[in-house]
C-alpha positions in Angstrom: 116.4 91.0 171.4 114.7 91.3 168.1 115.6 87.7 167.2 114.2 86.5 170.6 110.8 88.1 169.9 110.8 86.6 166.4 111.6 83.1 167.8 108.8 83.4 170.4 106.3 84.6 167.8 107.3 81.8 165.4 106.9 79.2 168.2 103.4 80.4 168.9 102.5 79.8 165.3 104.0 76.3 165.3 101.9 75.1 168.2 99.2 73.0 166.8 95.6 73.3 168.0 93.6 70.3 169.0 91.3 69.0 166.3 87.6 68.7 167.0 86.0 66.1 164.8 82.3 66.4 164.6 80.3 63.5 163.2 76.9 64.6 162.0 73.9 63.4 159.9 72.1 66.2 158.0 68.6 64.8 159.1 69.6 64.8 162.8 67.9 67.6 164.7 70.6 67.6 167.5 73.2 67.9 164.8 71.4 70.8 163.2 71.0 72.5 166.6 74.8 72.1 167.2 75.7 73.5 163.8 73.4 76.5 164.4 74.9 77.1 167.9 78.5 76.7 166.5 77.8 79.2 163.7 76.2 81.7 166.0 78.6 81.4 168.9 81.2 84.1 169.7 82.9 81.7 172.1 86.7 81.8 172.5 86.5 78.1 172.5 86.1 78.1 168.7 89.6 79.7 168.4 91.1 77.0 170.6 90.5 74.2 168.2 90.5 73.3 164.6 87.3 71.7 163.5 86.6 69.0 160.9 83.0 68.3 160.1 82.2 64.7 159.1 78.9 64.1 157.3 78.0 60.4 157.5 76.1 60.7 154.2 79.4 61.5 152.3 81.6 58.6 151.3 84.9 60.5 151.6 84.0 61.7 155.2 83.0 58.2 156.3 86.2 56.7 154.8 88.4 59.3 156.6 86.7 58.8 160.0 86.7 55.0 159.6 90.4 55.0 159.0 91.3 57.3 161.9 88.5 56.8 164.5 86.8 53.4 163.7 84.5 53.5 166.7 83.1 57.0 165.8 80.5 55.6 163.5 79.1 53.1 166.1 77.8 55.9 168.3 74.9 58.3 167.7 75.1 61.7 166.2 76.4 64.3 166.8 79.6 62.6 168.0 82.4 64.8 169.1 86.0 63.6 169.1 89.1 65.6 170.1 92.5 64.7 168.7 95.8 66.2 169.6 96.0 68.0 166.2 95.1 67.6 162.6 98.5 65.9 162.0 98.6 63.9 165.3 95.2 62.1 165.3 95.6 60.6 168.8 92.2 60.7 170.4 92.2 62.8 173.6 88.5 62.3 174.4 85.0 62.1 173.0 81.3 62.6 173.8 78.0 62.1 172.1 75.0 64.3 171.9 74.1 68.0 172.0 71.5 69.5 174.3 72.9 73.0 174.8 75.9 75.2 174.0 76.9 75.5 177.7 76.9 71.7 178.1 78.9 71.3 174.9 81.5 73.9 176.1 81.8 72.1 179.5 82.3 68.7 177.9 84.9 70.0 175.4 86.7 72.1 178.0 86.9 69.1 180.3 88.8 67.1 177.5 91.0 70.1 176.7 91.8 70.7 180.4 92.6 67.1 181.0 95.1 67.0 178.2 96.6 70.3 179.3 97.1 69.0 182.8 98.7 65.8 181.4 101.0 67.9 179.3 101.9 70.1 182.3 102.8 67.0 184.4 105.2 65.7 181.8 
């Protein structure tokens, strides 16, 4: 029985979280509003994803996002992309813009729920 619990516990640790890629520009007011909302939020949503912030003024960030999500730099900022995980960079969905935390949560949850439903049907 102890081995079963250890296996279940280990499997929980091995499950990768989706990766939220956030493309921002430091002079963008909507990006600043999103960063402030993210930092101040106690939402459980933050624990559901890993997050990678991509600053379009940093060469390394631009290179990384260009290699993995080439269309991400052609949209406005903030640009939110959701990938399966940090090691499986298959894009699950994306959206652009930030007007409020509640709208951000709805848009992100819609992508996460759609992927979960697709996983459940397989």
